Backbone as CSV, one residue per row, in Angstrom:
resi,resn,N_x,N_y,N_z,CA_x,CA_y,CA_z,C_x,C_y,C_z
1,MET,0.842,-1.182,0.000,0.000,0.000,0.000,0.884,1.241,0.000
2,ILE,0.532,2.232,-0.819,1.250,3.498,-0.878,0.292,4.604,-0.440
3,ILE,0.696,5.357,0.567,-0.126,6.455,1.074,0.562,7.768,0.708
4,LYS,-0.137,8.614,-0.042,0.400,9.921,-0.424,-0.057,10.950,0.592
5,LYS,0.908,11.602,1.222,0.610,12.661,2.168,1.034,14.001,1.585
6,LEU,0.681,15.071,2.280,1.052,16.393,1.806,2.561,16.572,1.784
7,ASN,3.245,15.953,2.764,4.689,16.164,2.892,5.472,14.861,3.010
8,ALA,4.892,13.765,2.527,5.603,12.481,2.629,4.886,11.404,1.831
9,TYR,5.629,10.335,1.566,5.053,9.109,1.032,5.278,8.014,2.075
10,MET,4.290,7.139,2.248,4.449,6.022,3.167,4.132,4.730,2.411
11,PHE,5.037,3.776,2.485,4.872,2.485,1.828,4.687,1.410,2.893
12,LEU,3.647,0.611,2.771,3.394,-0.509,3.681,3.378,-1.784,2.859
13,ASN,4.148,-2.783,3.296,4.226,-4.029,2.545,4.258,-5.220,3.504
14,THR,3.471,-6.240,3.201,3.489,-7.428,4.037,4.817,-8.152,3.881
15,GLY,5.292,-8.745,4.954,6.579,-9.436,4.930,7.637,-8.620,5.652
16,ARG,8.655,-9.295,6.126,9.743,-8.642,6.851,10.947,-8.441,5.939
17,LEU,11.877,-7.589,6.379,13.125,-7.403,5.640,13.912,-8.709,5.635
18,ARG,14.621,-8.957,4.556,15.409,-10.190,4.460,16.861,-9.965,4.873
19,ILE,17.198,-8.715,5.164,18.539,-8.389,5.632,18.416,-7.506,6.874
20,PRO,19.456,-7.435,7.717,19.394,-6.567,8.892,19.146,-5.113,8.490
21,LEU,18.421,-4.383,9.331,18.072,-2.998,9.021,19.312,-2.143,8.802
22,GLN,20.333,-2.352,9.619,21.559,-1.569,9.476,22.219,-1.817,8.123
23,LYS,22.193,-3.072,7.655,22.767,-3.416,6.348,22.001,-2.721,5.224
24,LEU,20.708,-2.545,5.414,19.909,-1.864,4.394,20.407,-0.439,4.210
25,TYR,20.667,0.251,5.320,21.142,1.631,5.250,22.579,1.716,4.744
26,GLU,23.371,0.701,5.037,24.758,0.698,4.570,24.845,0.406,3.083
27,GLY,23.917,-0.426,2.562,23.903,-0.762,1.149,24.916,-1.848,0.805
28,GLY,24.902,-2.279,-0.453,25.876,-3.260,-0.926,25.480,-4.702,-0.696
29,LEU,24.280,-4.946,-0.135,23.845,-6.317,0.118,22.483,-6.534,-0.525
30,SER,22.405,-7.529,-1.414,21.171,-7.812,-2.134,20.671,-9.214,-1.777
31,ASP,19.410,-9.300,-1.374,18.811,-10.598,-1.044,17.358,-10.577,-1.513
32,PRO,17.135,-10.740,-2.829,15.788,-10.605,-3.390,14.841,-11.703,-2.921
33,ARG,13.589,-11.326,-2.779,12.566,-12.301,-2.407,12.249,-13.218,-3.587
34,ASN,12.406,-12.666,-4.797,12.125,-13.433,-6.016,13.305,-13.280,-6.973
35,PRO,14.313,-14.169,-6.881,15.516,-14.070,-7.731,15.206,-14.109,-9.222
36,ASN,14.210,-14.881,-9.618,13.881,-14.984,-11.042,13.360,-13.659,-11.587
37,LEU,12.562,-12.975,-10.790,12.047,-11.669,-11.204,13.183,-10.663,-11.317
38,GLN,14.109,-10.740,-10.378,15.263,-9.849,-10.425,16.097,-10.100,-11.679
39,LYS,16.299,-11.371,-11.997,17.084,-11.729,-13.179,16.422,-11.218,-14.456
40,MET,15.100,-11.278,-14.490,14.375,-10.805,-15.663,14.621,-9.314,-15.881
41,PHE,14.546,-8.530,-14.792,14.777,-7.092,-14.921,16.235,-6.788,-15.250
42,GLN,17.162,-7.632,-14.770,18.570,-7.452,-15.119,18.780,-7.641,-16.611
43,MET,18.138,-8.664,-17.174,18.268,-8.950,-18.600,17.681,-7.826,-19.452
44,LEU,16.702,-7.114,-18.887,16.099,-5.989,-19.606,16.882,-4.701,-19.386
45,GLY,17.921,-4.780,-18.562,18.716,-3.584,-18.275,18.023,-2.625,-17.324
46,LEU,17.032,-3.139,-16.574,16.248,-2.278,-15.675,16.504,-2.588,-14.204
47,GLY,17.452,-3.447,-13.917,17.735,-3.798,-12.528,19.174,-4.213,-12.359
48,GLU,19.607,-4.324,-11.110,20.960,-4.756,-10.819,20.948,-5.565,-9.532
49,LYS,22.082,-6.133,-9.219,22.190,-6.965,-8.024,23.296,-6.422,-7.121
50,ALA,23.244,-5.111,-6.917,24.308,-4.451,-6.155,23.824,-3.977,-4.789
51,GLY,22.533,-4.148,-4.512,22.004,-3.669,-3.235,22.098,-2.160,-3.115
52,SER,21.888,-1.455,-4.229,22.085,-0.008,-4.245,20.781,0.781,-4.319
53,GLY,19.654,0.089,-4.427,18.373,0.782,-4.612,18.034,1.741,-3.480
54,PHE,18.096,1.263,-2.251,17.750,2.124,-1.125,18.798,3.212,-0.929
55,GLY,20.060,2.892,-1.268,21.123,3.889,-1.176,20.862,5.076,-2.077
56,LYS,20.304,4.823,-3.266,19.985,5.913,-4.190,18.902,6.813,-3.598
57,ILE,17.945,6.193,-2.917,16.903,6.989,-2.260,17.527,7.862,-1.177
58,LEU,18.426,7.288,-0.378,19.075,8.043,0.689,19.869,9.227,0.131
59,ARG,20.582,8.993,-0.971,21.380,10.073,-1.572,20.478,11.196,-2.071
60,ALA,19.366,10.811,-2.693,18.441,11.825,-3.215,17.862,12.663,-2.083
61,TRP,17.523,12.014,-0.993,16.942,12.741,0.149,17.997,13.647,0.799
62,LYS,19.237,13.182,0.834,20.305,13.990,1.418,20.568,15.225,0.576
63,GLU,20.511,15.068,-0.744,20.723,16.203,-1.646,19.662,17.279,-1.431
64,GLN,18.456,16.846,-1.123,17.365,17.793,-0.884,17.368,18.330,0.546
65,GLN,18.263,17.780,1.388,18.331,18.132,2.804,17.002,17.861,3.505
66,TRP,16.415,16.721,3.127,15.179,16.278,3.757,15.487,15.295,4.888
67,LEU,14.508,15.077,5.747,14.644,14.062,6.783,14.922,12.708,6.142
68,ILE,15.805,11.940,6.731,16.181,10.637,6.184,14.984,9.681,6.219
69,PRO,14.756,8.920,5.149,13.680,7.920,5.149,13.850,6.930,6.299
70,LEU,12.748,6.569,6.914,12.781,5.639,8.039,12.098,4.328,7.652
71,VAL,12.795,3.228,7.890,12.258,1.893,7.622,12.040,1.195,8.958
72,SER,10.895,0.575,9.124,10.616,-0.132,10.376,9.851,-1.418,10.081
73,GLU,10.010,-2.391,10.965,9.307,-3.668,10.844,8.369,-3.839,12.031
74,GLU,7.130,-4.184,11.755,6.185,-4.528,12.816,6.142,-6.051,12.875
75,LEU,6.897,-6.606,13.815,7.081,-8.060,13.864,5.796,-8.791,14.187
76,ASP,4.892,-8.131,14.945,3.649,-8.797,15.341,2.842,-9.257,14.126
77,ILE,2.721,-8.373,13.138,1.881,-8.682,11.976,2.709,-8.827,10.702
78,GLU,4.048,-8.817,10.851,4.967,-9.009,9.730,4.682,-8.042,8.589
79,VAL,4.798,-6.763,8.914,4.625,-5.696,7.936,5.843,-4.775,7.993
80,THR,6.369,-4.420,6.832,7.483,-3.481,6.748,6.957,-2.160,6.210
81,SER,7.329,-1.057,6.854,6.886,0.264,6.406,8.097,1.138,6.089
82,VAL,7.941,1.983,5.086,8.980,2.931,4.687,8.338,4.312,4.626
83,MET,8.848,5.227,5.430,8.350,6.604,5.416,9.357,7.471,4.675
84,LEU,8.897,8.143,3.603,9.743,9.026,2.802,9.269,10.462,3.014
85,PRO,9.816,11.156,4.020,9.379,12.530,4.304,10.016,13.530,3.358
86,MET,9.262,14.504,2.940,9.783,15.577,2.096,9.774,16.866,2.916
87,ILE,10.551,16.839,4.004,10.574,17.938,4.968,12.012,18.270,5.298
88,SER,12.316,19.542,5.385,13.651,19.983,5.782,13.982,19.438,7.163
89,LEU,15.255,19.161,7.415,15.671,18.523,8.665,15.165,19.272,9.888
90,ILE,15.358,20.584,9.919,14.836,21.367,11.042,14.143,22.615,10.487
91,PRO,12.886,22.480,10.057,12.148,23.640,9.550,11.982,24.691,10.648
92,GLU,11.899,25.960,10.251,11.758,27.038,11.225,10.501,26.864,12.073
93,LYS,9.413,26.427,11.439,8.155,26.257,12.168,8.287,25.187,13.243
94,VAL,8.976,24.082,12.888,9.164,22.999,13.846,10.010,23.472,15.026
95,GLU,11.079,24.190,14.717,11.949,24.686,15.777,11.180,25.620,16.717
96,ALA,10.312,26.450,16.138,9.521,27.371,16.956,8.582,26.605,17.889
97,GLU,7.980,25.520,17.376,7.060,24.731,18.194,7.804,23.993,19.304
98,LEU,9.018,23.520,18.977,9.808,22.830,20.005,10.218,23.807,21.108
99,LYS,10.488,25.056,20.738,10.836,26.061,21.744,9.670,26.309,22.684
100,GLU,8.449,26.190,22.147,7.266,26.357,22.994,7.171,25.221,24.010
101,ILE,7.552,24.005,23.573,7.470,22.840,24.453,8.565,22.884,25.515
102,VAL,9.789,23.168,25.090,10.940,23.122,25.992,11.059,24.396,26.819
103,GLY,10.623,25.526,26.229,10.711,26.790,26.946,12.116,27.377,26.922
104,ASN,12.489,28.027,28.001,13.788,28.706,28.082,14.975,27.741,28.026
105,ALA,14.706,26.462,28.304,15.791,25.476,28.326,16.230,25.066,26.927
106,TYR,15.535,25.553,25.872,15.867,25.133,24.512,17.321,25.464,24.157
107,GLY,17.792,26.613,24.608,19.154,27.025,24.300,20.203,26.153,24.962
108,GLN,19.807,25.394,25.990,20.746,24.536,26.705,20.791,23.115,26.139
109,LEU,19.923,22.830,25.175,19.894,21.494,24.582,21.134,21.246,23.742
110,THR,21.613,20.009,23.746,22.723,19.633,22.875,22.196,19.401,21.463
111,GLU,23.100,19.262,20.504,22.677,18.997,19.121,21.922,17.678,19.036
112,LEU,22.390,16.678,19.795,21.701,15.385,19.794,20.309,15.519,20.383
113,ASP,20.174,16.307,21.470,18.854,16.546,22.059,17.890,17.098,21.016
114,ARG,18.350,18.079,20.275,17.477,18.748,19.312,17.076,17.821,18.166
115,ILE,18.049,17.057,17.672,17.739,16.131,16.580,16.692,15.118,17.034
116,ILE,16.844,14.596,18.246,15.883,13.613,18.765,14.489,14.229,18.873
117,LEU,14.406,15.452,19.388,13.109,16.108,19.537,12.486,16.412,18.173
118,VAL,13.316,16.796,17.203,12.807,17.053,15.857,12.245,15.772,15.243
119,LEU,12.975,14.677,15.394,12.514,13.396,14.846,11.216,12.969,15.512
120,ALA,11.127,13.144,16.823,9.901,12.793,17.543,8.740,13.669,17.072
121,HIS,9.032,14.926,16.776,8.005,15.843,16.279,7.503,15.410,14.910
122,GLN,8.428,15.052,14.025,8.061,14.754,12.649,7.482,13.356,12.460
123,PHE,8.003,12.367,13.199,7.592,10.984,12.965,6.618,10.463,14.011
124,LYS,6.274,11.312,14.986,5.276,10.966,15.993,5.806,9.985,17.013
125,GLU,6.411,8.881,16.562,7.048,7.901,17.457,8.392,7.493,16.865
126,ILE,9.401,7.372,17.706,10.730,6.971,17.250,11.342,5.996,18.240
127,ASN,12.389,5.303,17.802,13.151,4.459,18.716,14.637,4.724,18.502
128,ASN,15.466,4.014,19.232,16.907,4.227,19.188,17.458,4.000,17.779
129,ILE,16.969,2.955,17.107,17.475,2.630,15.765,17.172,3.749,14.775
130,ASP,15.994,4.360,14.886,15.647,5.469,13.993,16.672,6.595,14.106
131,ILE,17.044,6.913,15.334,17.969,8.028,15.579,19.364,7.712,15.048
132,GLN,19.733,6.439,15.088,21.068,6.044,14.624,21.282,6.370,13.149
133,GLN,20.199,6.474,12.367,20.340,6.795,10.956,20.794,8.240,10.759
134,TYR,20.603,9.077,11.777,20.951,10.490,11.678,22.215,10.856,12.447
135,ARG,22.563,10.041,13.429,23.666,10.392,14.311,24.707,9.286,14.365
136,LYS,25.945,9.656,14.698,27.036,8.694,14.766,27.346,8.274,16.202
137,GLU,26.605,8.823,17.170,26.853,8.433,18.561,26.579,6.955,18.773
138,HIS,27.199,6.393,19.787,26.964,4.991,20.131,25.511,4.830,20.588
139,PRO,24.867,3.706,20.231,23.477,3.476,20.658,23.260,3.654,22.159
140,ARG,24.277,3.306,22.954,24.159,3.473,24.404,24.060,4.949,24.777
141,ASP,24.830,5.804,24.083,24.778,7.240,24.353,23.425,7.820,23.930
142,ILE,22.900,7.320,22.817,21.576,7.764,22.364,20.519,7.353,23.386
143,SER,20.641,6.127,23.892,19.706,5.642,24.908,19.742,6.517,26.160
144,ASP,20.941,6.894,26.587,21.081,7.760,27.767,20.428,9.116,27.521
145,CYS,20.589,9.627,26.304,20.006,10.917,25.956,18.473,10.830,25.965
146,LEU,17.932,9.737,25.429,16.477,9.540,25.417,15.929,9.501,26.843
147,LYS,16.620,8.770,27.719,16.183,8.673,29.111,16.212,10.046,29.789
148,LYS,17.236,10.843,29.462,17.345,12.182,30.034,16.170,13.055,29.601
149,LEU,15.799,12.970,28.315,14.690,13.767,27.798,13.360,13.317,28.390
150,VAL,13.263,12.018,28.707,12.054,11.512,29.379,11.983,12.061,30.802
151,ARG,13.118,12.029,31.514,13.158,12.536,32.891,12.779,14.019,32.958
152,LYS,13.195,14.768,31.943,12.901,16.197,31.929,11.478,16.494,31.473
153,GLY,10.767,15.450,31.044,9.369,15.626,30.653,9.155,16.045,29.219
154,TYR,10.214,16.037,28.390,10.076,16.426,26.990,9.552,15.269,26.137
155,LEU,9.900,14.024,26.510,9.462,12.840,25.781,8.653,11.923,26.693
156,THR,7.770,11.144,26.072,7.019,10.114,26.778,7.466,8.755,26.262
157,GLN,7.709,7.829,27.156,8.199,6.499,26.793,7.068,5.489,26.835
158,SER,7.038,4.577,25.858,6.061,3.480,25.844,6.762,2.202,25.417
159,GLY,6.258,1.056,25.872,6.890,-0.229,25.562,8.117,-0.444,26.416
160,ARG,8.823,-1.536,26.123,10.027,-1.834,26.884,10.988,-2.653,26.038
161,CYS,12.221,-2.726,26.515,13.291,-3.450,25.805,13.387,-2.962,24.360
162,ARG,13.444,-3.875,23.401,13.598,-3.474,22.005,12.346,-2.806,21.453
163,GLY,11.228,-2.989,22.152,9.976,-2.384,21.702,9.752,-0.981,22.237
164,THR,10.744,-0.429,22.947,10.587,0.899,23.531,10.539,1.973,22.439
165,ARG,9.527,2.841,22.540,9.383,3.945,21.593,9.143,5.233,22.368
166,TYR,9.403,6.350,21.695,9.325,7.647,22.359,8.515,8.622,21.505
167,SER,7.759,9.471,22.171,6.982,10.501,21.486,7.039,11.782,22.310
168,LEU,6.753,12.904,21.668,6.750,14.173,22.379,5.663,14.155,23.446
169,SER,5.977,14.701,24.606,4.996,14.739,25.689,3.792,15.573,25.305
170,ASN,4.015,16.638,24.541,2.925,17.474,24.062,2.522,17.003,22.681
171,ASN,1.528,16.105,22.581,1.162,15.490,21.305,0.496,16.470,20.346
172,ASN,0.108,17.674,20.840,-0.518,18.633,19.951,0.445,19.131,18.890
173,HIS,1.749,18.947,19.149,2.754,19.444,18.197,3.377,18.316,17.388
174,SER,2.785,17.133,17.373,3.433,15.996,16.710,2.574,15.377,15.636
175,GLU,1.885,16.237,14.821,0.974,15.716,13.814,1.508,15.864,12.399
176,GLN,2.791,16.238,12.234,3.315,16.513,10.904,3.197,15.317,9.974
177,LEU,3.483,14.125,10.476,3.442,12.933,9.626,2.433,11.938,10.149
178,SER,1.319,12.432,10.664,0.288,11.533,11.187,-0.393,10.824,10.035
179,LEU,-1.108,9.749,10.348,-1.789,8.960,9.329,-2.977,9.726,8.781
180,PRO,-3.520,9.318,7.623,-4.670,10.001,7.049,-5.857,9.948,7.996
181,LYS,-6.853,10.822,7.743,-7.989,10.933,8.657,-8.715,9.619,8.843
182,ASN,-8.818,8.818,7.799,-9.544,7.562,7.948,-8.749,6.512,8.689
183,SER,-7.490,6.840,9.077,-6.681,5.880,9.818,-6.219,6.433,11.162
184,GLU,-6.769,7.593,11.578,-6.334,8.176,12.836,-6.823,7.338,14.005
185,HIS,-6.218,7.556,15.177,-6.606,6.823,16.362,-8.071,7.101,16.683
186,LYS,-8.858,6.057,16.786,-10.245,6.219,17.166,-10.378,6.361,18.670
187,GLU,-9.501,5.703,19.392,-9.494,5.796,20.836,-8.053,5.716,21.290
188,THR,-7.840,5.737,22.600,-6.490,5.670,23.124,-5.787,4.428,22.606
189,SER,-4.602,4.592,22.053,-3.854,3.458,21.513,-3.017,2.811,22.596
190,SER,-2.967,1.491,22.585,-2.196,0.777,23.591,-0.709,1.053,23.456
191,GLU,-0.274,1.529,22.261,1.146,1.771,22.065,1.636,2.976,22.874
192,HIS,0.700,3.787,23.386,1.098,4.990,24.107,0.900,4.845,25.607
193,TYR,0.645,3.641,26.088,0.470,3.448,27.516,1.766,3.684,28.268
194,ASP,1.646,4.398,29.355,2.742,4.495,30.315,2.661,3.241,31.170
195,LEU,3.734,2.450,31.175,3.706,1.166,31.872,3.453,1.321,33.365
196,SER,3.644,2.512,33.889,3.398,2.727,35.308,2.048,3.400,35.550
197,SER,1.268,3.620,34.483,-0.008,4.303,34.621,-1.023,3.431,35.363
198,GLU,-2.004,4.097,35.907,-3.038,3.384,36.670,-3.822,2.436,35.772
199,HIS,-4.123,2.887,34.545,-4.903,2.039,33.643,-4.133,0.786,33.240
200,TYR,-2.838,0.949,32.958,-2.043,-0.223,32.572,-1.944,-1.204,33.735
201,GLN,-1.843,-0.679,34.934,-1.796,-1.545,36.114,-3.105,-2.306,36.293
202,GLN,-4.214,-1.670,35.928,-5.506,-2.354,35.968,-5.550,-3.496,34.958
203,LEU,-4.979,-3.243,33.781,-4.919,-4.300,32.770,-4.058,-5.466,33.253
204,GLN,-2.947,-5.140,33.901,-2.078,-6.188,34.446,-2.815,-7.029,35.481
205,GLU,-3.629,-6.369,36.282,-4.396,-7.094,37.306,-5.412,-8.029,36.650
206,MET,-6.044,-7.583,35.570,-6.999,-8.427,34.837,-6.314,-9.663,34.255
207,ALA,-5.080,-9.464,33.779,-4.370,-10.551,33.091,-3.589,-11.454,34.037
208,LYS,-3.553,-11.116,35.308,-2.725,-11.844,36.258,-3.092,-13.334,36.315
209,SER,-4.385,-13.646,36.237,-4.820,-15.037,36.356,-4.271,-15.913,35.242
210,VAL,-3.960,-15.301,34.084,-3.398,-16.050,32.955,-1.871,-16.013,32.989
211,LYS,-1.320,-14.826,33.250,0.130,-14.670,33.194,0.842,-15.486,34.266
212,GLU,0.256,-15.584,35.455,0.919,-16.289,36.554,0.798,-17.800,36.440
213,LYS,-0.092,-18.263,35.565,-0.232,-19.703,35.350,0.545,-20.101,34.100
214,GLY,1.337,-21.105,34.214,2.084,-21.567,33.044,1.152,-22.003,31.933
215,ARG,0.086,-22.674,32.303,-0.912,-23.113,31.333,-2.295,-22.798,31.873
216,ALA,-3.051,-22.060,31.113,-4.427,-21.723,31.493,-5.372,-22.270,30.439
217,LYS,-6.566,-22.635,30.862,-7.539,-23.175,29.917,-7.875,-22.123,28.858
218,LYS,-8.128,-22.608,27.651,-8.360,-21.708,26.527,-9.539,-20.775,26.785
219,GLY,-10.587,-21.303,27.409,-11.767,-20.480,27.689,-11.442,-19.333,28.627
220,ILE,-10.566,-19.585,29.599,-10.177,-18.539,30.549,-9.392,-17.442,29.841
221,VAL,-8.456,-17.853,28.979,-7.649,-16.877,28.242,-8.546,-16.012,27.354
222,ARG,-9.507,-16.644,26.682,-10.429,-15.901,25.811,-11.204,-14.853,26.613
223,ASN,-11.701,-15.248,27.765,-12.469,-14.312,28.590,-11.623,-13.141,29.064
224,VAL,-10.363,-13.425,29.401,-9.469,-12.365,29.855,-9.180,-11.394,28.703
225,ILE,-8.968,-11.916,27.500,-8.725,-11.059,26.340,-9.916,-10.145,26.088
226,LEU,-11.123,-10.680,26.222,-12.321,-9.864,26.026,-12.412,-8.752,27.066
227,LYS,-12.017,-9.048,28.304,-12.035,-8.029,29.351,-10.988,-6.947,29.067
228,LEU,-9.791,-7.390,28.650,-8.713,-6.440,28.377,-9.080,-5.487,27.244
229,CYS,-9.774,-5.996,26.237,-10.101,-5.206,25.045,-11.483,-4.556,25.115
230,SER,-12.074,-4.553,26.275,-13.449,-4.057,26.399,-13.565,-2.541,26.310
231,GLU,-12.491,-1.815,26.664,-12.582,-0.355,26.685,-11.743,0.319,25.611
232,HIS,-10.559,-0.217,25.351,-9.643,0.414,24.403,-9.097,-0.615,23.426
233,TYR,-8.658,-0.128,22.269,-7.976,-0.994,21.307,-6.601,-1.342,21.865
234,LEU,-6.272,-2.634,21.873,-4.969,-3.097,22.341,-4.243,-3.802,21.202
235,SER,-2.954,-3.550,21.076,-2.158,-4.193,20.031,-1.802,-5.618,20.438
236,LEU,-1.376,-6.391,19.463,-0.952,-7.762,19.728,0.233,-7.780,20.684
237,ARG,1.144,-6.836,20.501,2.324,-6.769,21.362,1.932,-6.522,22.815
238,THR,0.997,-5.603,23.037,0.569,-5.294,24.399,-0.147,-6.479,25.027
239,LEU,-1.003,-7.137,24.252,-1.715,-8.315,24.765,-0.727,-9.416,25.150
240,ALA,0.286,-9.610,24.306,1.287,-10.644,24.593,2.046,-10.324,25.874
241,GLU,2.380,-9.053,26.072,3.095,-8.652,27.289,2.230,-8.867,28.526
242,LEU,0.956,-8.493,28.419,0.055,-8.619,29.562,-0.207,-10.075,29.936
243,LEU,-0.321,-10.925,28.912,-0.670,-12.327,29.149,0.545,-13.229,29.338
244,GLY,1.734,-12.708,29.068,2.941,-13.522,29.200,3.020,-14.616,28.169
245,ARG,2.557,-14.334,26.961,2.553,-15.306,25.877,3.285,-14.739,24.668
246,GLU,3.651,-15.609,23.725,4.278,-15.175,22.488,3.221,-14.547,21.574
247,PRO,3.559,-13.455,20.867,2.594,-12.807,19.975,1.978,-13.755,18.946
248,ASP,2.808,-14.616,18.346,2.283,-15.548,17.338,1.236,-16.482,17.939
249,SER,1.475,-16.931,19.160,0.530,-17.820,19.825,-0.792,-17.110,20.088
250,ILE,-0.720,-15.874,20.575,-1.929,-15.098,20.845,-2.706,-14.864,19.555
251,ARG,-1.984,-14.516,18.484,-2.654,-14.223,17.212,-3.322,-15.461,16.623
252,ASN,-2.578,-16.580,16.574,-3.089,-17.775,15.898,-4.177,-18.505,16.681
253,HIS,-4.023,-18.563,18.019,-4.956,-19.350,18.818,-6.133,-18.556,19.365
254,TYR,-6.001,-17.222,19.392,-7.066,-16.446,20.014,-7.573,-15.292,19.135
255,ILE,-6.682,-14.394,18.745,-7.129,-13.187,18.041,-7.840,-13.512,16.729
256,ASN,-7.180,-14.270,15.844,-7.793,-14.575,14.546,-9.119,-15.321,14.674
257,PRO,-9.205,-16.383,15.507,-10.503,-17.061,15.669,-11.580,-16.147,16.247
258,MET,-11.214,-15.283,17.192,-12.209,-14.412,17.832,-12.686,-13.316,16.885
259,ILE,-11.837,-12.928,15.933,-12.269,-11.979,14.903,-13.285,-12.638,13.988
260,LYS,-13.000,-13.883,13.593,-13.927,-14.626,12.726,-15.273,-14.854,13.416
261,GLU,-15.249,-15.024,14.738,-16.476,-15.245,15.496,-17.229,-13.939,15.778
262,GLY,-16.637,-12.828,15.410,-17.284,-11.544,15.622,-17.154,-11.006,17.031
263,LEU,-16.217,-11.556,17.804,-16.031,-11.111,19.183,-15.079,-9.928,19.274
264,LEU,-14.148,-9.836,18.321,-13.178,-8.736,18.288,-13.267,-8.015,16.946
265,GLU,-12.964,-6.733,16.966,-12.907,-5.956,15.732,-11.533,-5.329,15.572
266,LEU,-11.164,-5.054,14.329,-9.876,-4.449,14.015,-9.975,-2.931,14.088
267,LYS,-8.934,-2.314,14.574,-8.897,-0.854,14.587,-8.753,-0.311,13.176
268,TYR,-7.970,-1.018,12.345,-7.781,-0.631,10.958,-8.220,-1.801,10.075
269,PRO,-9.507,-1.938,9.811,-10.016,-3.112,9.083,-9.665,-3.140,7.605
270,GLU,-9.294,-1.991,7.049,-9.068,-1.915,5.603,-7.669,-2.333,5.182
271,ILE,-6.679,-2.228,6.102,-5.287,-2.464,5.711,-4.542,-3.248,6.785
272,ASN,-3.400,-3.825,6.405,-2.479,-4.440,7.367,-1.633,-3.336,7.978
273,HIS,-2.195,-2.668,8.946,-1.549,-1.489,9.511,-0.486,-1.886,10.530
274,PRO,0.678,-1.195,10.541,1.738,-1.547,11.494,1.343,-1.321,12.951
275,GLN,0.276,-0.539,13.207,-0.190,-0.325,14.574,-1.583,-0.922,14.766
276,GLN,-1.798,-2.073,14.131,-3.091,-2.745,14.237,-3.406,-3.057,15.696
277,ALA,-4.683,-2.928,16.052,-5.103,-3.188,17.429,-6.506,-3.760,17.417
278,TYR,-6.955,-4.251,18.577,-8.199,-5.017,18.655,-9.051,-4.557,19.832
279,LYS,-10.385,-4.640,19.634,-11.323,-4.236,20.679,-12.561,-5.126,20.577
280,THR,-13.212,-5.366,21.711,-14.419,-6.190,21.690,-15.526,-5.470,20.926
281,THR,-16.420,-6.240,20.362,-17.496,-5.684,19.544,-18.776,-5.436,20.334
282,PHE,-18.725,-5.666,21.629,-19.956,-5.485,22.424,-19.651,-4.769,23.712
């Protein structure tokens, strides 16, 4: 699926990357999903096997001084997304809005601080890997910087471990690359839960009967999922964390059958959205 925005293109494709994300940005490595198709285009003089396609996109974006394209994988539903923003790295308007959020402390921010806040402003949600495409600092240093910005209240953290993502605390200023109107959040998204929030703790309490048992009866797990999804849309990742189960197991044994039975509905029924979530239908 290709989504045309006012200031960006977004590509969504089922399937995961066949090479590490870092290798994609470095270039020089080709691992086609369909070698025969690649060979056909090579014979026509319309393709190559140099792993240079994404590199050409990066060079073009750098020449325009636009934000670097961001590639991400949603492992839960096996969807790869590519965001191609056509926005200057630090537009004057964005900088002005960030000054409103940070206040007088803006002048004390480091260059890395500012880049992180700009990325969070433009992409709505970011992680450590996203920032590495723009900066040469060690991932550990980037992580320390993110934690510092969270402590100061400039960023909000959601998820944990490799799934940790960050967004601006003031979400009113982070709509530059939001999804189209027909795909906007209908209700609070589980991806933005503060793990220490009262509501998340309530969800943990609901799921305790399943998570603390190594094996729970299928009927019990189904009932708990219905309770968890009764008020807000929850993602597969969040459900897996709450229930202490693998995402694939939750999807195959519970989510998909319950959707077919009409017990759960999709937040984005039209597309394989990277932030797909589920809610009870009653």
